[in-house]
C-alpha positions as a Python dict, from the first residue, in 0.01 Angstrom:
ca = {
    (1, 'M'): (0, 0, 0),
    (2, 'N'): (-260, -21, 271),
    (3, 'V'): (-378, -382, 261),
    (4, 'A'): (-608, -383, 560),
    (5, 'N'): (-781, -165, 811),
    (6, 'Q'): (-544, -102, 1099),
    (7, 'S'): (-823, -169, 1350),
    (8, 'C'): (-836, -534, 1242),
    (9, 'K'): (-619, -754, 1458),
    (10, 'G'): (-406, -1029, 1314),
    (11, 'V'): (-370, -876, 968),
    (12, 'E'): (-51, -680, 1025),
    (13, 'D'): (158, -995, 973),
    (14, 'F'): (-8, -1059, 637),
    (15, 'Q'): (300, -952, 441),
    (16, 'V'): (524, -1200, 625),
    (17, 'Y'): (274, -1479, 563),
    (18, 'Q'): (249, -1383, 195),
    (19, 'H'): (625, -1391, 144),
    (20, 'Q'): (652, -1730, 311),
    (21, 'V'): (380, -1883, 94),
    (22, 'Y'): (525, -1743, -230),
    (23, 'A'): (883, -1846, -146),
    (24, 'V'): (787, -2205, -64),
    (25, 'V'): (550, -2263, -356),
    (26, 'Y'): (769, -2097, -619),
    (27, 'S'): (1070, -2298, -500),
    (28, 'L'): (871, -2620, -540),
    (29, 'I'): (751, -2522, -888),
    (30, 'L'): (1086, -2404, -1025),
    (31, 'V'): (1273, -2728, -1102),
    (32, 'P'): (986, -2947, -1230),
    (33, 'G'): (845, -2653, -1426),
    (34, 'L'): (1180, -2582, -1592),
    (35, 'L'): (1266, -2944, -1676),
    (36, 'G'): (912, -3036, -1780),
    (37, 'N'): (863, -2749, -2021),
    (38, 'V'): (1209, -2772, -2177),
    (39, 'L'): (1146, -3143, -2232),
    (40, 'A'): (802, -3069, -2377),
    (41, 'L'): (944, -2822, -2630),
    (42, 'W'): (1208, -3076, -2732),
    (43, 'V'): (943, -3343, -2796),
    (44, 'F'): (697, -3112, -2973),
    (45, 'K'): (970, -2981, -3203),
    (46, 'V'): (987, -3329, -3357),
    (47, 'Y'): (616, -3412, -3366),
    (48, 'V'): (489, -3075, -3486),
    (49, 'R'): (550, -3199, -3842),
    (50, 'E'): (380, -3536, -3786),
    (51, 'T'): (43, -3456, -3633),
    (52, 'K'): (-232, -3198, -3642),
    (53, 'K'): (-365, -3269, -3292),
    (54, 'A'): (-312, -2928, -3129),
    (55, 'V'): (66, -2972, -3096),
    (56, 'V'): (127, -2613, -3212),
    (57, 'F'): (-94, -2487, -2929),
    (58, 'M'): (81, -2713, -2678),
    (59, 'M'): (418, -2579, -2792),
    (60, 'N'): (302, -2224, -2728),
    (61, 'L'): (157, -2324, -2391),
    (62, 'A'): (495, -2472, -2296),
    (63, 'M'): (668, -2149, -2407),
    (64, 'A'): (430, -1942, -2194),
    (65, 'D'): (500, -2163, -1893),
    (66, 'L'): (875, -2146, -1952),
    (67, 'L'): (868, -1765, -1960),
    (68, 'Q'): (717, -1756, -1614),
    (69, 'V'): (948, -2026, -1477),
    (70, 'L'): (1252, -1823, -1586),
    (71, 'S'): (1129, -1530, -1374),
    (72, 'L'): (1077, -1741, -1060),
    (73, 'P'): (1439, -1723, -928),
    (74, 'L'): (1412, -1344, -895),
    (75, 'R'): (1073, -1376, -727),
    (76, 'I'): (1209, -1634, -484),
    (77, 'Y'): (1503, -1407, -401),
    (78, 'Y'): (1266, -1119, -326),
    (79, 'Y'): (1036, -1318, -101),
    (80, 'L'): (1324, -1479, 89),
    (81, 'N'): (1524, -1159, 139),
    (82, 'N'): (1239, -905, 157),
    (83, 'T'): (1419, -669, -78),
    (84, 'W'): (1442, -606, -453),
    (85, 'P'): (1788, -487, -568),
    (86, 'F'): (1735, -546, -941),
    (87, 'G'): (1573, -218, -1041),
    (88, 'H'): (1220, -106, -1120),
    (89, 'F'): (1226, -211, -1488),
    (90, 'L'): (1311, -576, -1413),
    (91, 'C'): (1049, -575, -1139),
    (92, 'M'): (786, -467, -1390),
    (93, 'I'): (900, -731, -1642),
    (94, 'C'): (865, -1012, -1386),
    (95, 'F'): (534, -871, -1268),
    (96, 'Y'): (409, -850, -1627),
    (97, 'L'): (523, -1203, -1718),
    (98, 'K'): (315, -1346, -1435),
    (99, 'Y'): (-9, -1223, -1591),
    (100, 'V'): (101, -1285, -1950),
    (101, 'N'): (165, -1648, -1858),
    (102, 'M'): (-168, -1680, -1681),
    (103, 'Y'): (-382, -1547, -1963),
    (104, 'A'): (-171, -1699, -2241),
    (105, 'S'): (-210, -2036, -2068),
    (106, 'I'): (-586, -1986, -2049),
    (107, 'F'): (-596, -1892, -2419),
    (108, 'F'): (-394, -2196, -2531),
    (109, 'L'): (-586, -2436, -2305),
    (110, 'V'): (-903, -2318, -2479),
    (111, 'C'): (-738, -2361, -2822),
    (112, 'I'): (-627, -2716, -2735),
    (113, 'S'): (-976, -2807, -2615),
    (114, 'V'): (-1143, -2660, -2924),
    (115, 'R'): (-900, -2829, -3164),
    (116, 'R'): (-931, -3176, -3008),
    (117, 'C'): (-1309, -3143, -2996),
    (118, 'E'): (-1314, -3024, -3357),
    (119, 'L'): (-1105, -3318, -3475),
    (120, 'I'): (-1358, -3556, -3322),
    (121, 'M'): (-1678, -3375, -3414),
    (122, 'R'): (-1571, -3269, -3767),
    (123, 'P'): (-1297, -3513, -3873),
    (124, 'L'): (-1336, -3467, -4249),
    (125, 'R'): (-1315, -3090, -4229),
    (126, 'C'): (-998, -3108, -4017),
    (127, 'N'): (-835, -3391, -4207),
    (128, 'T'): (-573, -3169, -4368),
    (129, 'S'): (-287, -3009, -4182),
    (130, 'R'): (-359, -2665, -4042),
    (131, 'R'): (-25, -2579, -3887),
    (132, 'G'): (-7, -2245, -4072),
    (133, 'A'): (-349, -2140, -3946),
    (134, 'D'): (-261, -2261, -3596),
    (135, 'W'): (55, -2046, -3590),
    (136, 'C'): (-150, -1744, -3699),
    (137, 'V'): (-398, -1807, -3418),
    (138, 'C'): (-107, -1835, -3173),
    (139, 'G'): (47, -1510, -3297),
    (140, 'L'): (-281, -1324, -3263),
    (141, 'G'): (-331, -1479, -2920),
    (142, 'W'): (10, -1363, -2798),
    (143, 'L'): (-56, -1013, -2929),
    (144, 'L'): (-398, -996, -2765),
    (145, 'V'): (-273, -1129, -2432),
    (146, 'C'): (30, -900, -2421),
    (147, 'L'): (-184, -593, -2495),
    (148, 'C'): (-459, -686, -2248),
    (149, 'C'): (-207, -753, -1969),
    (150, 'L'): (-39, -412, -2002),
    (151, 'P'): (-271, -248, -1742),
    (152, 'F'): (-131, -474, -1469),
    (153, 'P'): (218, -312, -1467),
    (154, 'L'): (99, 28, -1592),
    (155, 'L'): (-134, 69, -1294),
    (156, 'R'): (161, 35, -1055),
    (157, 'S'): (362, 341, -954),
    (158, 'H'): (738, 353, -919),
    (159, 'S'): (826, 236, -570),
    (160, 'G'): (1032, 546, -506),
    (161, 'G'): (759, 792, -592),
    (162, 'G'): (636, 984, -292),
    (163, 'P'): (509, 915, 56),
    (164, 'A'): (230, 691, -66),
    (165, 'S'): (488, 432, -159),
    (166, 'N'): (627, 385, 188),
    (167, 'S'): (605, 24, 296),
    (168, 'S'): (424, -61, 620),
    (169, 'S'): (703, -309, 698),
    (170, 'G'): (958, -29, 736),
    (171, 'R'): (1158, -117, 426),
    (172, 'P'): (1281, 165, 202),
    (173, 'P'): (1050, 231, -95),
    (174, 'A'): (1304, 112, -353),
    (175, 'A'): (1308, -235, -192),
    (176, 'V'): (948, -328, -269),
    (177, 'C'): (818, -498, -582),
    (178, 'F'): (521, -683, -735),
    (179, 'S'): (186, -647, -557),
    (180, 'E'): (343, -432, -284),
    (181, 'L'): (403, -149, -529),
    (182, 'P'): (158, 140, -487),
    (183, 'T'): (-139, 153, -723),
    (184, 'R'): (-201, 456, -941),
    (185, 'D'): (-520, 648, -874),
    (186, 'V'): (-716, 609, -1199),
    (187, 'G'): (-1066, 629, -1056),
    (188, 'A'): (-1312, 360, -950),
    (189, 'P'): (-1502, 338, -1286),
    (190, 'A'): (-1184, 259, -1480),
    (191, 'V'): (-1072, 0, -1225),
    (192, 'W'): (-1412, -170, -1222),
    (193, 'T'): (-1417, -176, -1602),
    (194, 'L'): (-1077, -346, -1614),
    (195, 'L'): (-1182, -589, -1343),
    (196, 'V'): (-1502, -689, -1525),
    (197, 'L'): (-1318, -730, -1855),
    (198, 'A'): (-1051, -947, -1690),
    (199, 'E'): (-1316, -1170, -1533),
    (200, 'L'): (-1525, -1192, -1850),
    (201, 'L'): (-1251, -1239, -2111),
    (202, 'G'): (-1003, -1422, -1890),
    (203, 'F'): (-1235, -1655, -1700),
    (204, 'V'): (-1608, -1668, -1784),
    (205, 'I'): (-1586, -1703, -2164),
    (206, 'P'): (-1289, -1949, -2156),
    (207, 'L'): (-1468, -2155, -1890),
    (208, 'A'): (-1779, -2173, -2108),
    (209, 'L'): (-1573, -2282, -2413),
    (210, 'V'): (-1376, -2549, -2225),
    (211, 'S'): (-1697, -2681, -2064),
    (212, 'A'): (-1871, -2697, -2402),
    (213, 'C'): (-1579, -2885, -2561),
    (214, 'T'): (-1575, -3132, -2271),
    (215, 'C'): (-1948, -3201, -2305),
    (216, 'L'): (-1933, -3238, -2684),
    (217, 'T'): (-1632, -3470, -2674),
    (218, 'A'): (-1789, -3682, -2400),
    (219, 'G'): (-2114, -3694, -2596),
    (220, 'S'): (-1932, -3822, -2905),
    (221, 'L'): (-1851, -4144, -2718),
    (222, 'R'): (-2221, -4220, -2678),
    (223, 'G'): (-2307, -4161, -3043),
    (224, 'P'): (-2233, -4386, -3344),
    (225, 'A'): (-1872, -4384, -3458),
    (226, 'A'): (-1799, -4153, -3751),
    (227, 'V'): (-1666, -4308, -4069),
    (228, 'A'): (-1349, -4097, -4056),
    (229, 'V'): (-1294, -4167, -3684),
    (230, 'P'): (-1397, -4531, -3633),
    (231, 'D'): (-1161, -4582, -3340),
    (232, 'R'): (-1333, -4509, -3011),
    (233, 'G'): (-990, -4516, -2847),
    (234, 'E'): (-908, -4200, -3041),
    (235, 'K'): (-1218, -4037, -2897),
    (236, 'R'): (-1120, -4145, -2547),
    (237, 'R'): (-774, -3994, -2592),
    (238, 'A'): (-935, -3671, -2711),
    (239, 'L'): (-1166, -3675, -2409),
    (240, 'R'): (-870, -3724, -2174),
    (241, 'M'): (-697, -3426, -2329),
    (242, 'V'): (-1005, -3200, -2306),
    (243, 'L'): (-1078, -3315, -1950),
    (244, 'S'): (-716, -3245, -1853),
    (245, 'C'): (-745, -2893, -1992),
    (246, 'A'): (-1063, -2844, -1790),
    (247, 'V'): (-900, -2975, -1470),
    (248, 'V'): (-593, -2752, -1510),
    (249, 'F'): (-822, -2458, -1581),
    (250, 'L'): (-1043, -2518, -1276),
    (251, 'V'): (-762, -2603, -1033),
    (252, 'C'): (-519, -2330, -1136),
    (253, 'F'): (-724, -2037, -1264),
    (254, 'A'): (-1077, -2057, -1123),
    (255, 'P'): (-977, -1994, -757),
    (256, 'Y'): (-773, -1688, -852),
    (257, 'H'): (-1056, -1532, -1052),
    (258, 'I'): (-1291, -1589, -760),
    (259, 'T'): (-1067, -1417, -506),
    (260, 'M'): (-937, -1141, -736),
    (261, 'P'): (-1246, -914, -710),
    (262, 'L'): (-1270, -985, -336),
    (263, 'D'): (-905, -891, -289),
    (264, 'F'): (-968, -567, -478),
    (265, 'L'): (-1264, -485, -252),
    (266, 'V'): (-1053, -547, 59),
    (267, 'K'): (-767, -327, -60),
    (268, 'A'): (-1017, -57, -155),
    (269, 'D'): (-1160, -74, 200),
    (270, 'A'): (-1500, -170, 55),
    (271, 'L'): (-1543, -481, 271),
    (272, 'S'): (-1618, -454, 641),
    (273, 'G'): (-1558, -721, 899),
    (274, 'C'): (-1210, -819, 1010),
    (275, 'A'): (-1270, -1193, 978),
    (276, 'L'): (-1379, -1165, 614),
    (277, 'R'): (-1096, -928, 528),
    (278, 'E'): (-833, -1154, 680),
    (279, 'L'): (-980, -1462, 509),
    (280, 'V'): (-959, -1293, 170),
    (281, 'L'): (-608, -1162, 229),
    (282, 'R'): (-485, -1506, 333),
    (283, 'C'): (-663, -1697, 56),
    (284, 'H'): (-565, -1470, -233),
    (285, 'P'): (-187, -1552, -220),
    (286, 'V'): (-274, -1922, -219),
    (287, 'T'): (-492, -1885, -529),
    (288, 'L'): (-217, -1684, -699),
    (289, 'C'): (22, -1972, -627),
    (290, 'L'): (-230, -2215, -776),
    (291, 'A'): (-228, -2002, -1091),
    (292, 'S'): (149, -2056, -1109),
    (293, 'L'): (115, -2430, -1051),
    (294, 'N'): (6, -2478, -1411),
    (295, 'C'): (374, -2451, -1511),
    (296, 'S'): (428, -2793, -1352),
    (297, 'L'): (87, -2946, -1429),
    (298, 'D'): (92, -2877, -1803),
    (299, 'P'): (390, -3111, -1875),
    (300, 'L'): (209, -3388, -1684),
    (301, 'M'): (-95, -3326, -1901),
    (302, 'Y'): (118, -3362, -2215),
    (303, 'Y'): (263, -3694, -2101),
    (304, 'F'): (-58, -3863, -1991),
    (305, 'T'): (-287, -3739, -2270),
    (306, 'T'): (-68, -3690, -2580),
    (307, 'H'): (22, -4014, -2757),
    (308, 'E'): (315, -3863, -2946),
    (309, 'F'): (465, -3725, -2625),
    (310, 'W'): (427, -4057, -2442),
    (311, 'R'): (561, -4254, -2738),
    (312, 'R'): (878, -4049, -2768),
    (313, 'L'): (959, -4064, -2396),
    (314, 'S'): (868, -4431, -2359),
    (315, 'K'): (1077, -4564, -2648),
    (316, 'P'): (1446, -4496, -2715),
    (317, 'E'): (1532, -4327, -3041),
    (318, 'M'): (1600, -4588, -3310),
    (319, 'P'): (1897, -4556, -3545),
    (320, 'E'): (1797, -4448, -3893),
    (321, 'S'): (1881, -4787, -4042),
    (322, 'I'): (1652, -4969, -3799),
    (323, 'S'): (1376, -4715, -3858),
    (324, 'L'): (1410, -4761, -4236),
    (325, 'S'): (1406, -5139, -4197),
    (326, 'R'): (1082, -5125, -3998),
    (327, 'R'): (920, -4897, -4256),
    (328, 'L'): (1013, -5141, -4535),
    (329, 'S'): (870, -5424, -4326),
    (330, 'C'): (541, -5235, -4293),
    (331, 'M'): (528, -5175, -4668),
    (332, 'T'): (574, -5545, -4737),
    (333, 'G'): (302, -5654, -4498),
    (334, 'G'): (480, -5646, -4164),
    (335, 'E'): (328, -5519, -3846),
    (336, 'D'): (252, -5147, -3845),
    (337, 'S'): (486, -4971, -3607),
    (338, 'E'): (337, -4626, -3631),
    (339, 'G'): (104, -4479, -3370),
    (340, 'D'): (-196, -4256, -3423),
}
C-alpha cells in the first residue's frame, strides 16, 4: 500500500517507526489489560445480582477489552518480526477484533454513562432491577457493532492477490497483515460514506451523549436532593463514574477519530505538503495505540468509581458463618455492614 508520496523525504522509514510504536505499546498493555479485565469479570460475576448500577454494561465492556487483549500476542509477534505466518483468516480476525473492541467500548461507555445519570435523575423510575433489559441492550449493541465493523476487514484484499499487494519494504506479499494489507477499490463515494458514518455514529453522537450525561449528573449536585436519593455521596460516586467514562472516551477514542480522516486523505494522496503528510502518518499510529489503551484504563475506572468493585477487592471474603452472624446482628439493631 502506498502510504506516502515518494518525493517526500523522511517518510520511507514510516513502516519501521510504526512497527516499533505498536510493539512497545501493545507489550505494555498486554499484562495489565489481561489481569485487570479477568479480575473485573470475576468481581462483576458476583455483584451483577446485587446491584443495578450499570454492572451488566461494565461486564460487557470488560469482555470487549478482553477480546482485544487476547489478540495482542499475535500483533506483537508481527510487529517484532515483520512477518505474519498465521494465515490470512487469522489476520482478518485480529484486524476485525481491534475495531469491534473500539466501537463496543464506545457503546458500553455510553450505556454506563446513561444508566448512572438515569439512576440519579430518575431514581423512582429505575428503582427496580433491569438486568434483563440491560442484557437485551448489550446483545443488540454487540450485533450492531459487529455488523458495522465488517467493512474494516472486507475492504482489505488478500495479501497474496496481485502486484498491488507488494510491500514497499521488500517482504513477500503473504507476510503482511493489518493496515499494510492492500485496500479494495470500491470508489471514493462509498469510502467517504463509510468514513462519515464511522465518525458520526462512532464518535460525534457518543461524545454528545457522554457530555450530556456528565453535565446532567454534575448539575444534580447543585439542585435539592431527591427524596429517593437523599445521599449526596451517591451522586458524587455517580459523577465520578460518568466523568471517568468521559475521560476514557476523550483520551482513548477522540484522538483516533480526529486523525482517521486525515490518515485516509494522506493515503489517498489528497493532502499535499510533505511536512503535513509525515505529521499525520506519525501521529495516527500513536492515536491507534491510545485507542487500545482503554483495555488497561477501564479496570482502573472500575476500581476507583465502582463501590462494589472496591469493596470486594479491599475486604477479604468472609466465611459464610461470619457473614450470617453479621446479618443477624444487623437485623437485631447492630451496625449495618452493607454498602450502597
